[in-house]
The first five atom37 places (N, CA, C, CB, O) and aatype in JSON, in Angstrom:
{
  "aatype": [20, 20, 20, 20, 20, 20, 20, 20, 20, 20, 20, 20, 20, 20, 20, 20, 20, 20, 20, 20, 20, 20, 20, 20, 20, 20, 20, 20, 20, 20, 20, 20, 20, 20, 20, 20, 20, 20, 20, 20, 20, 20, 20, 20, 20, 20, 20, 20, 20, 20, 20, 20, 20, 20, 20, 20, 20, 20, 20, 20, 20, 20, 20, 20, 20, 20, 20, 20, 20, 20, 20, 20, 20, 20, 20, 20, 20, 20, 20, 20, 20, 20, 20, 20, 20, 20, 20, 20, 20, 20, 20, 20, 20, 20, 20, 20, 20, 20, 20, 20, 20],
  "atom_mask": [
    [1, 1, 1, 1, 1],
    [1, 1, 1, 1, 1],
    [1, 1, 1, 1, 1],
    [1, 1, 1, 1, 1],
    [1, 1, 1, 1, 1],
    [1, 1, 1, 1, 1],
    [1, 1, 1, 1, 1],
    [1, 1, 1, 1, 1],
    [1, 1, 1, 1, 1],
    [1, 1, 1, 1, 1],
    [1, 1, 1, 1, 1],
    [1, 1, 1, 1, 1],
    [1, 1, 1, 1, 1],
    [1, 1, 1, 1, 1],
    [1, 1, 1, 1, 1],
    [1, 1, 1, 1, 1],
    [1, 1, 1, 1, 1],
    [1, 1, 1, 1, 1],
    [1, 1, 1, 1, 1],
    [1, 1, 1, 1, 1],
    [1, 1, 1, 1, 1],
    [1, 1, 1, 1, 1],
    [1, 1, 1, 1, 1],
    [1, 1, 1, 1, 1],
    [1, 1, 1, 1, 1],
    [1, 1, 1, 1, 1],
    [1, 1, 1, 1, 1],
    [1, 1, 1, 1, 1],
    [1, 1, 1, 1, 1],
    [1, 1, 1, 1, 1],
    [1, 1, 1, 1, 1],
    [1, 1, 1, 1, 1],
    [1, 1, 1, 1, 1],
    [1, 1, 1, 1, 1],
    [1, 1, 1, 1, 1],
    [1, 1, 1, 1, 1],
    [1, 1, 1, 1, 1],
    [1, 1, 1, 1, 1],
    [1, 1, 1, 1, 1],
    [1, 1, 1, 1, 1],
    [1, 1, 1, 1, 1],
    [1, 1, 1, 1, 1],
    [1, 1, 1, 1, 1],
    [1, 1, 1, 1, 1],
    [1, 1, 1, 1, 1],
    [1, 1, 1, 1, 1],
    [1, 1, 1, 1, 1],
    [1, 1, 1, 1, 1],
    [1, 1, 1, 1, 1],
    [1, 1, 1, 1, 1],
    [1, 1, 1, 1, 1],
    [1, 1, 1, 1, 1],
    [1, 1, 1, 1, 1],
    [1, 1, 1, 1, 1],
    [1, 1, 1, 1, 1],
    [1, 1, 1, 1, 1],
    [1, 1, 1, 1, 1],
    [1, 1, 1, 1, 1],
    [1, 1, 1, 1, 1],
    [1, 1, 1, 1, 1],
    [1, 1, 1, 1, 1],
    [1, 1, 1, 1, 1],
    [1, 1, 1, 1, 1],
    [1, 1, 1, 1, 1],
    [1, 1, 1, 1, 1],
    [1, 1, 1, 1, 1],
    [1, 1, 1, 1, 1],
    [1, 1, 1, 1, 1],
    [1, 1, 1, 1, 1],
    [1, 1, 1, 1, 1],
    [1, 1, 1, 1, 1],
    [1, 1, 1, 1, 1],
    [1, 1, 1, 1, 1],
    [1, 1, 1, 1, 1],
    [1, 1, 1, 1, 1],
    [1, 1, 1, 1, 1],
    [1, 1, 1, 1, 1],
    [1, 1, 1, 1, 1],
    [1, 1, 1, 1, 1],
    [1, 1, 1, 1, 1],
    [1, 1, 1, 1, 1],
    [1, 1, 1, 1, 1],
    [1, 1, 1, 1, 1],
    [1, 1, 1, 1, 1],
    [1, 1, 1, 1, 1],
    [1, 1, 1, 1, 1],
    [1, 1, 1, 1, 1],
    [1, 1, 1, 1, 1],
    [1, 1, 1, 1, 1],
    [1, 1, 1, 1, 1],
    [1, 1, 1, 1, 1],
    [1, 1, 1, 1, 1],
    [1, 1, 1, 1, 1],
    [1, 1, 1, 1, 1],
    [1, 1, 1, 1, 1],
    [1, 1, 1, 1, 1],
    [1, 1, 1, 1, 1],
    [1, 1, 1, 1, 1],
    [1, 1, 1, 1, 1],
    [1, 1, 1, 1, 1],
    [1, 1, 1, 1, 1]
  ],
  "atom_positions": [
    [[13.62, 92.15, -32.19], [14.65, 91.34, -32.16], [15.15, 90.62, -31.1], [15.47, 91.9, -32.51], [15.57, 91.29, -30.16]],
    [[15.21, 89.29, -30.99], [15.69, 88.56, -29.97], [17.25, 88.57, -29.76], [15.2, 87.26, -30.17], [18.08, 88.56, -30.67]],
    [[17.48, 88.58, -28.55], [19.11, 88.85, -28.46], [19.61, 87.32, -28.71], [19.73, 89.56, -26.74], [18.97, 86.27, -28.84]],
    [[20.98, 87.61, -28.72], [21.64, 86.13, -29.0], [21.79, 85.08, -27.65], [23.25, 86.38, -29.62], [21.89, 83.86, -27.76]],
    [[21.79, 85.78, -26.45], [21.45, 85.1, -25.13], [19.98, 84.46, -25.2], [21.53, 86.21, -23.89], [19.9, 83.24, -25.06]],
    [[18.94, 85.13, -25.38], [17.61, 84.39, -25.26], [17.44, 83.5, -26.6], [16.32, 85.5, -25.08], [16.62, 82.59, -26.57]],
    [[18.14, 83.73, -27.68], [18.19, 82.8, -28.76], [18.76, 81.27, -28.1], [19.24, 83.47, -29.99], [18.17, 80.19, -28.18]],
    [[20.0, 81.53, -27.47], [20.53, 80.3, -26.97], [19.76, 79.59, -25.88], [21.8, 80.55, -26.51], [19.91, 78.37, -25.77]],
    [[18.89, 80.3, -24.99], [17.82, 79.91, -23.99], [16.95, 79.36, -24.74], [17.19, 80.96, -23.16], [16.58, 78.27, -24.3]],
    [[16.43, 79.7, -25.79], [15.14, 79.14, -26.67], [15.86, 77.83, -27.2], [14.53, 80.3, -28.11], [15.33, 76.76, -26.93]],
    [[16.9, 77.86, -27.84], [17.45, 76.52, -28.25], [17.56, 75.47, -27.15], [18.83, 76.72, -28.83], [17.04, 74.36, -27.19]],
    [[18.3, 75.98, -26.15], [18.17, 74.89, -25.09], [16.59, 74.48, -24.58], [19.03, 75.44, -23.79], [16.4, 73.32, -24.22]],
    [[15.72, 75.21, -24.57], [14.55, 74.67, -24.42], [13.96, 73.94, -25.24], [13.89, 75.36, -24.21], [13.19, 73.1, -24.78]],
    [[14.12, 74.05, -26.67], [13.88, 73.39, -27.96], [14.41, 71.91, -27.27], [14.83, 74.13, -29.49], [13.61, 71.04, -26.92]],
    [[15.77, 71.79, -27.14], [16.51, 70.71, -26.82], [15.68, 69.76, -25.87], [17.78, 71.18, -26.21], [15.4, 68.56, -25.97]],
    [[15.4, 70.69, -24.92], [14.4, 69.81, -23.43], [13.19, 69.11, -24.17], [13.49, 71.19, -21.97], [12.92, 67.91, -24.07]],
    [[12.38, 70.21, -25.06], [11.24, 69.9, -25.67], [11.17, 68.59, -26.46], [10.96, 70.94, -26.44], [10.18, 67.87, -26.4]],
    [[12.22, 68.32, -27.18], [12.46, 67.11, -27.77], [12.5, 66.03, -26.95], [13.53, 67.14, -28.43], [11.9, 64.99, -27.22]],
    [[13.23, 66.19, -25.85], [13.2, 64.85, -24.93], [11.63, 64.68, -24.38], [14.37, 65.02, -23.49], [11.02, 63.62, -24.53]],
    [[11.1, 65.73, -23.79], [9.89, 65.79, -23.27], [8.89, 65.0, -24.27], [9.55, 67.26, -23.04], [8.17, 64.06, -23.91]],
    [[8.94, 65.51, -25.56], [7.75, 65.16, -26.31], [8.26, 63.54, -26.78], [7.42, 66.39, -27.72], [7.32, 62.83, -27.16]],
    [[9.29, 63.06, -26.79], [9.76, 61.83, -27.17], [9.33, 60.82, -25.93], [11.38, 61.93, -27.47], [9.07, 59.65, -26.19]],
    [[9.26, 61.31, -24.61], [9.05, 60.57, -23.45], [7.62, 60.48, -22.7], [9.97, 61.07, -22.59], [7.22, 59.58, -21.95]],
    [[6.86, 61.82, -23.17], [5.47, 61.8, -22.58], [4.85, 60.99, -23.82], [4.73, 63.44, -22.22], [4.99, 61.34, -24.99]],
    [[4.1, 59.81, -23.36], [3.12, 59.25, -24.24], [1.78, 59.46, -23.73], [3.35, 57.85, -24.46], [1.06, 58.65, -24.31]],
    [[1.04, 60.23, -22.84], [0.12, 60.51, -22.39], [-0.93, 61.38, -23.61], [0.59, 61.12, -21.19], [-0.6, 62.48, -24.03]],
    [[-2.0, 60.79, -23.98], [-2.68, 61.52, -24.87], [-3.42, 62.59, -24.16], [-3.52, 60.69, -25.66], [-4.15, 63.31, -24.83]],
    [[-3.31, 62.81, -22.72], [-3.73, 64.05, -22.16], [-2.57, 64.91, -21.72], [-4.64, 63.8, -21.04], [-2.57, 66.11, -22.03]],
    [[-1.86, 64.54, -21.21], [-0.65, 65.5, -20.73], [0.41, 66.2, -22.04], [0.4, 64.44, -19.65], [1.03, 67.26, -22.07]],
    [[0.29, 65.18, -22.94], [1.13, 66.02, -24.04], [0.45, 67.44, -24.92], [1.49, 64.86, -25.21], [1.05, 68.41, -25.39]],
    [[-0.74, 67.18, -24.92], [-1.5, 68.47, -25.56], [-1.43, 69.42, -24.52], [-3.11, 68.24, -26.02], [-1.02, 70.53, -24.84]],
    [[-1.78, 69.22, -23.24], [-1.53, 70.26, -22.2], [-0.21, 71.14, -22.05], [-1.66, 69.59, -21.01], [-0.14, 72.35, -21.8]],
    [[0.99, 70.07, -22.31], [2.13, 70.7, -22.28], [2.33, 71.41, -23.42], [3.09, 69.91, -22.05], [2.87, 72.52, -23.29]],
    [[2.0, 71.0, -24.63], [2.42, 71.71, -25.93], [1.35, 73.24, -25.96], [2.1, 70.46, -27.46], [1.57, 74.25, -26.62]],
    [[0.39, 73.02, -25.21], [-0.33, 74.53, -25.4], [-0.2, 75.31, -24.16], [-1.99, 74.46, -25.72], [-0.11, 76.54, -24.27]],
    [[-0.17, 74.8, -23.06], [0.2, 75.63, -21.82], [1.58, 75.91, -21.34], [-0.37, 75.07, -20.77], [1.97, 77.04, -21.04]],
    [[2.41, 74.65, -21.26], [3.59, 74.73, -20.38], [4.89, 75.33, -21.39], [3.92, 73.09, -19.68], [5.82, 76.03, -20.99]],
    [[4.72, 74.93, -22.54], [5.73, 75.04, -23.5], [5.73, 76.77, -24.0], [5.38, 73.86, -24.79], [6.76, 77.44, -23.97]],
    [[4.54, 77.25, -24.41], [4.64, 78.63, -24.46], [4.64, 79.51, -23.39], [3.8, 78.99, -25.12], [4.9, 80.69, -23.61]],
    [[4.4, 79.15, -22.3], [4.63, 79.72, -20.77], [6.13, 79.84, -20.79], [4.07, 78.63, -19.41], [6.62, 80.95, -20.64]],
    [[6.96, 78.71, -20.99], [8.27, 78.9, -20.74], [8.85, 79.67, -21.66], [8.92, 77.8, -20.62], [9.58, 80.55, -21.22]],
    [[8.68, 79.55, -23.16], [9.03, 80.74, -24.14], [8.86, 82.07, -23.77], [8.3, 80.68, -25.27], [9.8, 82.85, -23.62]],
    [[7.46, 82.4, -23.6], [7.25, 83.74, -23.02], [8.15, 84.24, -21.84], [5.89, 83.78, -22.56], [8.51, 85.42, -21.8]],
    [[8.6, 83.13, -20.69], [9.31, 83.81, -19.67], [10.57, 84.0, -20.24], [9.38, 83.11, -18.36], [11.26, 84.95, -19.88]],
    [[11.08, 83.0, -21.33], [12.38, 83.45, -21.56], [12.39, 84.64, -22.35], [13.15, 82.46, -22.16], [13.4, 85.3, -22.12]],
    [[11.48, 85.26, -23.37], [11.45, 86.11, -23.87], [11.31, 87.65, -23.09], [10.68, 85.7, -24.61], [11.69, 88.75, -23.49]],
    [[10.78, 87.36, -22.15], [10.43, 88.49, -21.05], [11.45, 88.79, -20.14], [9.27, 88.14, -20.2], [11.49, 89.84, -19.51]],
    [[12.35, 87.79, -20.04], [13.24, 87.74, -18.79], [14.53, 88.67, -19.12], [13.72, 86.1, -18.43], [14.9, 88.78, -20.29]],
    [[15.02, 89.15, -18.35], [16.17, 90.28, -18.4], [17.49, 89.4, -18.91], [16.48, 91.1, -16.71], [17.82, 88.42, -18.24]],
    [[18.19, 89.74, -20.03], [19.26, 89.05, -20.54], [20.37, 88.64, -19.49], [19.81, 89.87, -21.6], [20.88, 87.53, -19.47]],
    [[20.66, 89.61, -18.65], [21.56, 89.36, -17.65], [21.27, 88.28, -16.67], [21.74, 90.48, -17.0], [22.19, 87.54, -16.32]],
    [[19.94, 88.11, -16.16], [19.6, 86.85, -15.41], [19.77, 85.54, -16.3], [18.08, 86.96, -14.9], [20.23, 84.52, -15.77]],
    [[19.39, 85.55, -17.67], [19.23, 84.37, -18.56], [20.77, 84.21, -18.56], [18.39, 84.6, -20.14], [21.16, 83.05, -18.46]],
    [[21.6, 85.07, -18.64], [23.19, 84.73, -18.82], [23.63, 84.04, -17.58], [24.17, 86.1, -19.05], [24.42, 83.1, -17.66]],
    [[23.12, 84.5, -16.28], [23.82, 83.82, -15.11], [23.33, 82.7, -14.93], [23.78, 84.43, -13.88], [24.03, 81.87, -14.35]],
    [[21.92, 82.3, -15.42], [21.51, 81.13, -15.32], [22.11, 80.14, -16.26], [20.26, 81.19, -15.4], [22.18, 78.98, -15.85]],
    [[22.62, 80.46, -17.66], [23.18, 79.91, -18.59], [24.64, 79.37, -17.93], [23.2, 80.9, -19.76], [24.99, 78.2, -18.08]],
    [[25.41, 80.29, -17.25], [26.4, 80.1, -16.85], [26.46, 78.97, -16.0], [26.76, 81.07, -16.45], [27.29, 78.07, -16.06]],
    [[25.47, 79.11, -15.17], [25.51, 77.89, -13.99], [24.92, 76.66, -14.4], [24.72, 78.27, -12.64], [24.87, 75.63, -13.73]],
    [[24.49, 76.85, -15.54], [24.19, 75.27, -16.22], [25.59, 74.77, -17.24], [22.54, 75.38, -17.43], [26.0, 73.62, -17.37]],
    [[26.04, 75.82, -17.77], [27.25, 75.31, -18.18], [28.51, 74.77, -17.15], [27.68, 76.34, -18.96], [29.31, 73.85, -17.33]],
    [[28.38, 75.65, -16.07], [29.35, 74.96, -14.83], [28.58, 73.6, -14.59], [29.44, 76.0, -13.16], [29.46, 72.74, -14.61]],
    [[27.49, 73.06, -14.4], [27.22, 71.8, -14.08], [27.55, 70.9, -15.02], [26.03, 71.65, -13.78], [27.99, 69.79, -14.72]],
    [[27.32, 71.37, -16.47], [27.34, 70.25, -17.3], [29.06, 70.05, -18.14], [25.98, 70.53, -18.44], [29.36, 69.13, -18.9]],
    [[29.78, 70.98, -17.79], [31.03, 71.29, -18.46], [31.87, 69.87, -17.98], [31.75, 72.91, -17.91], [32.42, 69.29, -18.91]],
    [[32.02, 69.31, -16.74], [32.55, 68.04, -16.51], [32.39, 66.73, -17.42], [32.08, 67.77, -15.37], [33.21, 65.92, -17.85]],
    [[30.87, 66.89, -17.57], [30.42, 65.73, -18.48], [30.77, 65.85, -20.14], [28.79, 65.63, -18.3], [30.86, 64.86, -20.86]],
    [[30.93, 67.19, -20.57], [31.07, 67.29, -22.14], [32.71, 67.2, -21.84], [30.33, 68.91, -23.08], [33.32, 66.71, -22.8]],
    [[33.42, 67.52, -20.87], [34.93, 67.36, -20.87], [35.32, 65.81, -20.79], [35.58, 68.17, -19.59], [36.28, 65.41, -21.45]],
    [[34.63, 65.02, -20.05], [35.0, 63.67, -20.39], [34.36, 63.07, -21.73], [34.62, 62.8, -19.22], [34.86, 62.06, -22.21]],
    [[33.38, 63.62, -22.27], [33.09, 63.3, -23.73], [34.25, 63.5, -24.87], [31.93, 64.2, -24.13], [34.68, 62.72, -25.71]],
    [[34.61, 64.98, -24.51], [35.69, 65.14, -25.55], [37.08, 64.21, -25.23], [36.09, 66.77, -25.59], [37.76, 63.72, -26.12]],
    [[37.33, 64.08, -23.84], [38.32, 63.32, -23.77], [38.11, 61.9, -24.32], [38.71, 63.36, -22.53], [39.04, 61.39, -24.95]],
    [[37.02, 61.23, -24.13], [36.79, 60.01, -24.6], [36.93, 59.91, -26.27], [35.42, 59.62, -24.07], [37.59, 59.03, -26.82]],
    [[36.26, 60.89, -26.94], [36.44, 61.17, -28.48], [37.96, 61.14, -29.14], [35.85, 62.63, -28.74], [38.28, 60.72, -30.25]],
    [[38.85, 61.76, -28.01], [40.13, 62.06, -28.69], [40.82, 60.73, -28.32], [40.94, 63.49, -28.18], [41.74, 60.39, -29.06]],
    [[40.5, 59.91, -27.22], [40.96, 58.3, -27.05], [40.64, 57.76, -28.13], [40.33, 57.41, -25.92], [41.52, 57.26, -28.83]],
    [[39.09, 57.72, -28.57], [38.83, 56.7, -29.51], [39.43, 57.09, -31.04], [37.23, 56.47, -29.51], [39.55, 56.26, -31.93]],
    [[39.74, 58.34, -31.15], [40.26, 59.08, -32.69], [41.69, 58.44, -32.55], [40.29, 61.2, -32.84], [42.19, 57.84, -33.5]],
    [[42.34, 58.56, -31.34], [43.9, 58.07, -31.31], [44.01, 56.69, -31.72], [44.58, 58.15, -29.84], [44.89, 56.36, -32.51]],
    [[42.97, 55.61, -31.14], [43.31, 54.28, -31.26], [42.81, 53.99, -32.63], [42.74, 53.37, -30.14], [43.15, 52.96, -33.21]],
    [[41.95, 54.94, -33.21], [41.71, 54.75, -34.78], [42.97, 54.9, -35.66], [40.66, 55.84, -35.32], [43.15, 54.29, -36.7]],
    [[43.84, 55.84, -35.09], [44.89, 56.17, -35.79], [46.09, 55.25, -35.62], [45.18, 57.45, -35.49], [47.0, 55.42, -36.44]],
    [[46.24, 54.31, -34.7], [47.02, 53.25, -34.54], [47.76, 53.27, -33.0], [48.02, 53.26, -35.75], [48.6, 52.42, -32.71]],
    [[47.42, 54.2, -32.17], [48.01, 54.51, -30.97], [47.64, 53.22, -30.08], [47.48, 55.96, -30.38], [46.57, 52.66, -30.3]],
    [[48.49, 52.74, -29.12], [48.24, 51.61, -28.13], [47.03, 51.92, -27.59], [49.28, 51.41, -27.01], [46.73, 53.1, -27.42]],
    [[46.09, 50.76, -27.23], [44.81, 51.01, -26.4], [44.83, 51.29, -25.22], [44.03, 50.09, -26.36], [45.36, 50.49, -24.44]],
    [[44.33, 52.38, -24.78], [44.29, 53.09, -23.76], [43.1, 53.01, -22.86], [44.48, 54.23, -24.17], [43.08, 53.06, -21.63]],
    [[42.02, 52.84, -23.79], [40.7, 52.91, -23.03], [40.2, 51.77, -22.13], [39.68, 53.08, -23.99], [39.21, 51.85, -21.4]],
    [[40.89, 50.85, -22.25], [41.05, 49.69, -21.21], [41.79, 49.75, -19.68], [41.83, 48.7, -21.94], [41.84, 48.86, -18.83]],
    [[42.26, 50.95, -19.63], [43.13, 51.19, -18.3], [41.97, 51.68, -17.53], [44.53, 52.35, -18.36], [40.99, 52.23, -18.03]],
    [[42.16, 51.43, -16.25], [41.34, 51.63, -15.14], [40.89, 53.24, -15.08], [42.16, 51.14, -13.83], [39.77, 53.67, -14.78]],
    [[41.92, 53.9, -15.41], [41.81, 55.55, -15.32], [40.88, 56.07, -16.29], [43.2, 56.3, -15.61], [40.25, 57.09, -16.03]],
    [[40.73, 55.43, -17.46], [40.02, 55.99, -18.59], [38.49, 55.3, -18.55], [40.91, 55.66, -20.04], [37.7, 55.73, -19.39]],
    [[38.08, 54.4, -17.77], [36.83, 53.61, -17.69], [36.07, 54.52, -17.23], [36.79, 52.36, -16.86], [34.95, 54.45, -17.76]],
    [[36.18, 55.5, -16.35], [35.31, 56.26, -15.85], [34.58, 57.39, -17.13], [36.11, 56.95, -14.63], [33.43, 57.83, -17.17]],
    [[35.65, 57.62, -18.01], [35.21, 58.62, -19.29], [34.29, 58.07, -19.98], [36.29, 58.98, -20.31], [33.63, 58.84, -20.69]],
    [[33.97, 56.7, -20.02], [33.17, 56.25, -20.85], [31.86, 55.99, -20.14], [33.73, 55.17, -21.47], [30.9, 55.55, -20.77]],
    [[31.8, 56.22, -18.95], [30.47, 55.85, -18.16], [29.24, 56.47, -18.86], [30.52, 56.42, -16.6], [28.19, 55.84, -19.01]],
    [[29.4, 57.53, -19.21], [28.1, 58.36, -19.77], [28.03, 58.19, -21.39], [28.25, 60.11, -19.39], [27.04, 58.54, -22.03]],
    [[29.39, 57.51, -22.06], [29.23, 58.0, -23.47], [29.76, 56.61, -24.03], [30.16, 59.52, -23.93], [29.85, 56.43, -25.25]]
  ]
}
């Protein structure tokens, strides 16, 4: 049985895999990636100690958290504007929030 932390790491690998497969158009590279690289990465996740995976996932979370906080802020601003609050998304302070989203 696969632990919860390994399941999370495999789900993240699947998300990255989707990006790779959508952007690699080479008829030579893509099959090599699918047959060699992807199984290798899956195997490494399954054979790595949960503690090490957890540490790496925490580091990834720490790096990504600011982006998701900006996304959450933008979603709350958009929802507030839909409900009739004054337009605040045009203020310079909030322009950086929508930079990525």
